[in-house]
Legacy VTK file of the C-alpha trace (Angstrom):
# vtk DataFile Version 3.0
C-alpha trace
ASCII
DATASET POLYDATA
POINTS 247 float
71.810 -54.134 -67.628
74.038 -53.514 -70.648
71.085 -53.061 -72.976
70.884 -49.664 -74.472
67.550 -48.013 -74.715
66.573 -46.305 -77.811
64.144 -43.474 -77.597
61.507 -43.371 -80.212
60.640 -40.013 -81.569
57.251 -38.650 -80.358
55.317 -36.140 -82.189
55.087 -32.822 -80.370
51.996 -32.550 -78.050
50.497 -29.545 -76.271
51.554 -28.868 -72.664
48.737 -28.839 -70.050
48.787 -26.638 -67.036
49.037 -28.226 -63.607
45.746 -28.823 -61.807
44.953 -28.892 -58.089
48.383 -27.727 -57.075
50.284 -30.581 -58.861
53.039 -29.904 -61.332
53.034 -32.206 -64.393
56.214 -34.094 -65.449
57.227 -36.962 -67.681
56.430 -40.391 -66.367
59.126 -42.068 -64.332
60.733 -45.003 -66.113
61.101 -46.844 -62.814
57.547 -46.562 -61.474
55.546 -46.124 -64.619
53.840 -43.255 -62.681
54.028 -39.615 -63.366
56.615 -37.775 -61.364
54.865 -35.093 -59.328
56.106 -32.384 -57.029
53.825 -30.945 -54.344
53.189 -27.267 -54.745
51.558 -25.155 -52.014
48.098 -24.031 -52.993
47.925 -20.368 -53.654
46.209 -18.303 -50.923
43.197 -16.802 -52.534
41.544 -13.497 -51.523
38.430 -15.181 -50.055
40.605 -17.140 -47.613
42.267 -13.912 -46.476
38.791 -12.399 -45.911
37.641 -15.372 -43.818
40.738 -15.190 -41.620
40.304 -11.450 -41.070
36.660 -11.905 -40.125
37.572 -14.542 -37.566
40.137 -12.237 -35.977
37.662 -9.348 -35.803
34.994 -11.618 -34.325
37.362 -12.816 -31.648
38.227 -9.199 -30.758
34.553 -8.320 -30.514
33.853 -11.273 -28.215
36.732 -10.295 -25.926
35.606 -6.658 -25.834
32.040 -7.666 -24.973
33.257 -9.969 -22.227
35.366 -7.130 -20.778
32.356 -4.776 -20.761
30.143 -7.340 -19.018
32.810 -8.020 -16.408
33.319 -4.320 -15.724
29.579 -3.791 -15.342
29.322 -6.649 -12.857
32.183 -5.216 -10.795
30.662 -1.723 -10.699
27.240 -3.127 -9.791
28.735 -5.105 -6.911
30.525 -2.024 -5.601
27.379 0.044 -5.856
25.283 -2.450 -3.887
27.751 -2.441 -1.062
28.157 1.330 -0.646
25.021 3.093 -1.825
22.756 4.514 0.885
19.447 6.279 0.550
18.388 9.313 2.568
14.714 9.957 3.105
13.471 13.462 2.472
12.930 15.285 5.794
9.338 15.726 6.862
7.995 19.030 8.094
8.279 17.847 11.729
11.889 16.748 11.208
12.789 20.018 9.508
11.280 21.988 12.360
13.185 19.926 14.961
16.456 20.363 13.083
16.127 24.129 12.750
15.081 24.516 16.378
11.789 26.223 15.490
8.226 25.018 15.716
5.547 25.464 13.111
3.028 28.153 14.065
-0.304 26.904 15.310
-3.287 27.467 13.079
-5.357 30.498 13.989
-9.098 30.987 13.477
-9.760 32.233 9.979
-12.386 34.753 9.103
-15.470 33.173 7.607
-17.658 34.518 4.826
-19.864 36.270 7.414
-16.928 38.131 8.972
-16.591 36.216 12.278
-13.415 34.538 13.477
-15.287 32.476 16.096
-15.453 28.791 15.236
-18.784 27.148 14.524
-20.464 25.734 17.611
-21.482 27.062 21.015
-19.586 29.843 22.794
-20.346 31.513 26.112
-19.844 35.227 26.582
-21.526 38.604 27.080
-23.701 40.389 24.555
-22.699 44.047 24.691
-24.756 45.609 21.916
-27.499 44.635 19.479
-28.060 46.813 16.412
-28.160 46.924 12.596
-28.447 43.173 12.098
-25.380 42.424 14.257
-24.447 42.015 17.874
-21.274 42.817 19.749
-20.016 39.747 21.603
-17.325 39.350 24.274
-16.291 35.644 24.545
-15.600 34.307 28.053
-15.420 31.016 29.984
-18.250 29.669 32.141
-16.681 27.194 34.579
-18.293 24.891 37.130
-17.125 22.386 39.763
-13.441 21.984 40.595
-12.412 23.941 37.494
-14.406 26.934 38.746
-12.870 26.732 42.214
-9.317 26.442 40.843
-9.846 29.372 38.461
-11.328 31.530 41.236
-8.369 30.777 43.524
-5.920 31.516 40.725
-7.648 34.853 40.105
-7.528 35.648 43.821
-11.298 35.827 44.177
-11.265 33.232 46.964
-8.548 31.905 49.269
-6.969 28.490 49.302
-9.347 27.277 52.013
-12.462 28.909 50.607
-15.147 27.670 48.225
-17.378 29.498 45.823
-20.778 30.536 47.123
-22.300 29.227 43.884
-20.906 26.392 41.819
-19.700 28.523 38.905
-17.039 31.056 37.969
-16.787 33.254 34.872
-13.235 33.803 33.632
-12.744 36.580 31.102
-9.063 37.392 30.798
-9.449 38.749 27.262
-12.077 41.464 27.068
-11.771 41.988 23.303
-15.119 42.184 21.519
-16.272 41.095 18.094
-19.145 42.328 15.959
-20.936 39.325 14.489
-23.761 39.259 11.878
-27.012 37.648 12.952
-29.343 35.440 10.936
-32.562 37.498 10.908
-34.784 34.384 11.052
-33.502 33.075 14.385
-34.910 33.505 17.889
-33.237 33.911 21.274
-34.229 32.276 24.568
-34.296 34.634 27.545
-35.065 33.970 31.209
-38.355 35.741 32.032
-41.215 35.628 34.503
-44.638 34.134 34.186
-47.820 35.618 35.618
-47.077 34.094 39.017
-43.579 35.511 39.077
-41.811 32.197 38.496
-38.896 31.931 36.142
-39.656 30.743 32.648
-38.102 30.674 29.201
-39.200 33.356 26.781
-38.605 33.212 23.028
-37.827 36.580 21.435
-36.887 37.611 17.914
-33.823 39.573 16.948
-35.960 42.707 16.570
-37.348 42.294 20.119
-33.831 41.740 21.482
-32.690 44.885 19.667
-35.560 46.895 21.255
-34.644 45.503 24.659
-31.068 46.763 24.335
-32.277 50.088 22.981
-34.550 50.594 26.025
-37.768 50.296 24.036
-39.021 47.275 26.016
-39.667 46.451 29.643
-36.313 45.147 30.837
-37.888 44.154 34.160
-39.509 41.227 32.368
-36.037 39.696 31.780
-34.266 38.068 34.722
-31.086 39.839 35.768
-30.968 42.003 32.651
-28.194 44.598 32.701
-27.618 46.573 29.445
-24.313 45.536 27.926
-23.903 42.620 30.367
-26.272 39.909 29.082
-24.659 36.492 29.679
-25.530 34.174 26.785
-24.376 31.019 25.093
-24.485 31.751 21.371
-24.516 29.216 18.564
-22.326 30.103 15.561
-22.725 28.675 12.078
-21.003 29.881 8.925
-19.692 33.021 10.613
-23.132 34.121 11.800
-25.096 33.893 15.026
-27.615 31.072 14.554
-29.191 31.147 18.016
-28.639 32.105 21.627
-29.721 31.157 25.158
-29.436 33.422 28.192
-27.278 31.880 30.933
-29.021 31.735 34.282
-26.844 33.134 37.088
-28.127 32.545 40.650
LINES 1 248
247 0 1 2 3 4 5 6 7 8 9 10 11 12 13 14 15 16 17 18 19 20 21 22 23 24 25 26 27 28 29 30 31 32 33 34 35 36 37 38 39 40 41 42 43 44 45 46 47 48 49 50 51 52 53 54 55 56 57 58 59 60 61 62 63 64 65 66 67 68 69 70 71 72 73 74 75 76 77 78 79 80 81 82 83 84 85 86 87 88 89 90 91 92 93 94 95 96 97 98 99 100 101 102 103 104 105 106 107 108 109 110 111 112 113 114 115 116 117 118 119 120 121 122 123 124 125 126 127 128 129 130 131 132 133 134 135 136 137 138 139 140 141 142 143 144 145 146 147 148 149 150 151 152 153 154 155 156 157 158 159 160 161 162 163 164 165 166 167 168 169 170 171 172 173 174 175 176 177 178 179 180 181 182 183 184 185 186 187 188 189 190 191 192 193 194 195 196 197 198 199 200 201 202 203 204 205 206 207 208 209 210 211 212 213 214 215 216 217 218 219 220 221 222 223 224 225 226 227 228 229 230 231 232 233 234 235 236 237 238 239 240 241 242 243 244 245 246
């Protein structure tokens, strides 16, 4: 312990910089190991960048989660309170406003007639210039005829019709209708023995009959301007006609 140490002179050597965060020092005489002191590693710029990116990524994840949560909440509220209202139909609109839609009326056809296609009873008033003047009416039979006659006051409540028919004509308006020139009309005539028979006549012959140029006595019950007929209408024109027999 009392021995004195004598330091030998060492030639000067270059000093090396510390590596890996360790500071160099002379070797310790007790441990024969270099004496080192820990030094915190310097924070480099790339580490700062990585930390900042992690923070930003965490913020983005939180923001996205908040948006998804808010959307789910709004969707749940919408499903519980949203109602749909069907658009009102024309019938509903009419019932709400207290008015009814007007019924469709007969429209004028290309030939000029407002009478619907099909058969229609009435009286032929005039025949001239490729047209005829027609007054539509109703030819009723059976119980309907009796009820209509009682309503019109023609017979009493306890009376019946002498013949099983009644003609009701509450609207005496007339209509001029074009006639197909190729058609024929069926009239009630007489044969050589005086019996009733059907007679086919053209439009020209019917026109002469109404004008007084033919023997009207050959047509049963013919009265000018009062010929009862059931006409057939097609495309706004008269396509045929049959005289109605009246006993």
